[in-house]
C-alpha positions as CSV (number, residue, x, y, z in Angstrom):
1,M,393.4,-98.5,-56.5
2,S,395.7,-96.2,-55.5
3,D,397.4,-93.5,-57.5
4,N,400.1,-95.9,-57.9
5,S,398.7,-98.5,-59.1
6,R,398.5,-99.3,-63.2
7,L,395.8,-98.8,-65.2
8,R,394.4,-101.3,-68.2
9,L,394.5,-99.7,-71.1
10,A,392.7,-101.4,-74.2
11,I,393.5,-100.2,-77.4
12,I,390.9,-101.0,-80.0
13,I,392.0,-100.8,-84.0
14,G,388.3,-100.4,-85.1
15,S,388.8,-100.5,-89.2
16,T,389.1,-104.4,-90.7
17,R,389.5,-103.3,-94.3
18,R,392.5,-104.6,-96.3
19,G,395.2,-102.1,-96.7
20,R,393.9,-99.9,-93.8
21,F,395.8,-97.3,-92.1
22,G,394.8,-98.4,-88.3
23,P,397.2,-101.0,-87.5
24,T,400.2,-97.9,-87.9
25,V,397.9,-95.6,-86.0
26,A,397.6,-97.4,-83.4
27,R,400.9,-98.9,-83.2
28,W,402.0,-95.0,-82.7
29,F,399.7,-94.2,-80.4
30,S,400.4,-97.5,-78.1
31,G,404.1,-97.0,-78.5
32,Q,403.5,-93.3,-77.0
33,A,401.0,-94.8,-74.1
34,R,403.6,-97.2,-73.5
35,R,406.1,-94.6,-72.1
36,R,403.9,-94.1,-69.5
37,K,404.5,-95.8,-66.1
38,D,400.8,-95.7,-65.1
39,L,399.5,-98.0,-68.4
40,D,399.9,-101.6,-69.2
41,V,398.2,-101.5,-72.7
42,D,396.2,-104.4,-74.3
43,L,396.3,-103.9,-78.2
44,I,393.2,-105.0,-79.5
45,D,392.7,-105.8,-83.1
46,L,389.2,-105.8,-84.4
47,A,390.6,-107.8,-87.6
48,E,392.0,-111.0,-85.6
49,A,388.8,-110.8,-83.1
50,K,386.8,-111.8,-86.1
51,L,383.5,-111.1,-84.3
52,P,380.6,-112.5,-86.3
53,D,378.4,-109.6,-88.2
54,T,375.2,-111.3,-86.8
55,L,374.0,-110.1,-83.1
56,G,372.5,-113.0,-81.8
57,D,369.8,-113.1,-79.2
58,E,369.8,-113.1,-75.3
59,C,368.9,-117.1,-75.2
60,E,372.3,-118.1,-77.1
61,E,375.5,-118.9,-76.5
62,L,377.9,-116.6,-77.2
63,P,379.7,-117.3,-80.7
64,A,383.2,-118.5,-79.2
65,P,385.5,-115.3,-80.8
66,V,383.2,-112.5,-78.8
67,A,383.4,-115.1,-75.6
68,A,387.5,-114.6,-76.2
69,L,387.4,-111.1,-76.5
70,A,385.4,-110.3,-73.7
71,P,387.0,-111.0,-70.6
72,R,390.0,-108.5,-72.5
73,L,387.2,-105.7,-72.6
74,A,386.1,-106.2,-69.2
75,A,389.8,-106.2,-67.4
76,A,389.8,-102.9,-69.3
77,D,389.8,-99.5,-66.9
78,A,390.0,-97.3,-70.2
79,F,390.0,-97.2,-73.9
80,V,391.1,-95.6,-76.9
81,V,389.1,-96.5,-80.1
82,V,391.3,-95.5,-82.8
83,T,388.9,-96.1,-85.9
84,P,389.3,-94.5,-89.6
85,E,386.5,-92.0,-91.1
86,Y,384.4,-93.8,-93.9
87,N,381.5,-91.5,-95.3
88,R,381.0,-89.5,-91.8
89,S,381.1,-92.3,-89.9
90,F,383.1,-95.3,-88.4
91,P,383.4,-98.4,-89.5
92,A,380.6,-100.9,-89.5
93,P,382.9,-103.8,-87.9
94,L,383.0,-101.2,-84.8
95,K,380.2,-101.0,-84.4
96,T,379.5,-104.1,-84.0
97,A,382.5,-104.6,-81.3
98,I,380.5,-102.2,-79.4
99,D,377.0,-103.9,-80.2
100,W,378.2,-107.3,-78.8
101,Y,379.1,-106.1,-75.3
102,L,377.2,-104.2,-72.7
103,D,378.7,-104.7,-69.2
104,E,382.6,-104.4,-70.4
105,W,382.0,-100.9,-71.0
106,K,379.9,-99.9,-68.7
107,A,380.6,-96.6,-66.4
108,K,384.2,-96.8,-67.8
109,P,385.8,-94.1,-69.9
110,V,386.5,-93.7,-73.5
111,A,388.9,-91.9,-75.8
112,F,389.2,-91.5,-79.6
113,L,391.9,-91.2,-81.9
114,S,390.5,-90.5,-85.4
115,Y,392.1,-90.1,-88.8
116,G,390.8,-89.3,-92.2
117,G,390.8,-86.6,-94.5
118,P,390.9,-82.6,-94.2
119,S,388.3,-83.6,-91.1
120,G,390.9,-86.2,-89.6
121,G,388.0,-88.6,-88.6
122,L,386.3,-86.3,-86.3
123,Y,382.3,-86.8,-87.6
124,A,383.5,-90.7,-87.0
125,A,384.4,-89.8,-83.6
126,E,381.5,-87.6,-82.5
127,Q,379.1,-90.7,-83.9
128,L,381.4,-93.1,-81.6
129,R,380.3,-90.7,-78.6
130,S,376.6,-91.3,-79.1
131,A,377.3,-95.1,-79.3
132,F,379.3,-95.1,-76.6
133,T,377.0,-93.1,-74.2
134,E,374.2,-95.5,-74.7
135,V,376.2,-98.1,-73.6
136,Q,376.9,-96.2,-70.5
137,A,380.4,-95.7,-71.2
138,V,382.0,-92.0,-70.6
139,A,383.4,-90.3,-73.3
140,I,386.3,-88.0,-72.5
141,R,386.0,-84.5,-73.7
142,D,389.8,-84.5,-75.5
143,G,391.3,-86.7,-78.3
144,I,393.7,-86.9,-80.9
145,S,392.4,-86.5,-84.4
146,I,394.6,-86.6,-87.4
147,P,393.8,-84.8,-90.6
148,N,395.3,-85.9,-94.0
149,Y,396.9,-89.1,-92.3
150,W,398.6,-89.6,-95.5
151,D,400.9,-86.2,-95.0
152,E,401.5,-87.2,-91.3
153,F,403.9,-90.4,-91.3
154,D,406.7,-91.0,-92.8
155,A,407.1,-93.9,-95.7
156,D,407.6,-96.7,-92.8
157,G,404.3,-95.4,-91.2
158,H,406.3,-94.4,-88.3
159,W,406.2,-91.3,-86.1
160,P,403.3,-88.3,-87.2
161,R,406.0,-85.8,-88.7
162,T,404.6,-83.1,-86.8
163,S,405.3,-84.7,-84.0
164,A,405.2,-82.6,-81.4
165,R,401.7,-81.4,-81.8
166,F,400.4,-84.7,-81.6
167,T,402.6,-85.7,-78.8
168,A,400.5,-83.0,-76.5
169,S,397.4,-83.9,-77.8
170,V,399.0,-87.9,-76.3
171,K,399.8,-86.8,-72.8
172,E,396.8,-84.5,-72.9
173,T,393.9,-86.9,-73.7
174,L,395.8,-89.6,-71.7
175,D,395.9,-87.7,-68.8
176,Q,392.3,-87.3,-68.8
177,L,391.4,-90.7,-69.4
178,T,393.4,-92.1,-66.6
179,W,391.8,-89.5,-64.4
180,W,388.9,-91.2,-65.5
181,A,389.9,-94.2,-65.5
182,R,390.6,-93.7,-61.3
183,M,387.5,-92.2,-60.7
184,L,385.7,-94.7,-62.0
185,H,387.4,-97.8,-61.4
186,N,387.3,-96.5,-57.6
187,A,383.5,-95.4,-57.7
188,R,382.9,-98.7,-59.3
189,S,384.6,-100.9,-56.3
190,T,383.1,-99.2,-53.7
191,R,379.2,-99.1,-55.1
192,P,379.0,-101.4,-58.1
193,Y,377.3,-99.7,-61.2
194,D,374.1,-100.6,-61.9
195,S,371.9,-99.2,-64.5
């Protein structure tokens, strides 16, 4: 992959609850990511994916929703997971989504955009680092955390009010994520990853 090639970034909305704020945060972030010339963005909403809650065993045929999402995840060079913090953790449907797949995550970078109360979702992001490490993804250091998100977005759910601070966090995170995505893409192309 050349330095001028576009990377495929999958942005995953991790909450499926009614009344959730995740799509608002994800739309804002995807708008920022789409401004970059080095990224093609695929916005994946787990509420629309409708993955089954119960995992099958290895002998079973994959359920249709799982099979439908697999190519989108496999095509991604990098991931950004948009997650709220529920009771100091991340949503159960997001854990189910992680667990349904394995090869799709391997040796690919993932960043976290968390939101919540005073902690900004950092407890959820920290637990996600462990979960993604277990499926052999590479969790990058920087991410975006939005504390008290209800104060940061305007009445229409657009652009954070303190956008300069968040714009800087987005740039730093995407710069790190794209660096890792290129390096890992080239490494997988040269020597396929086999754990």
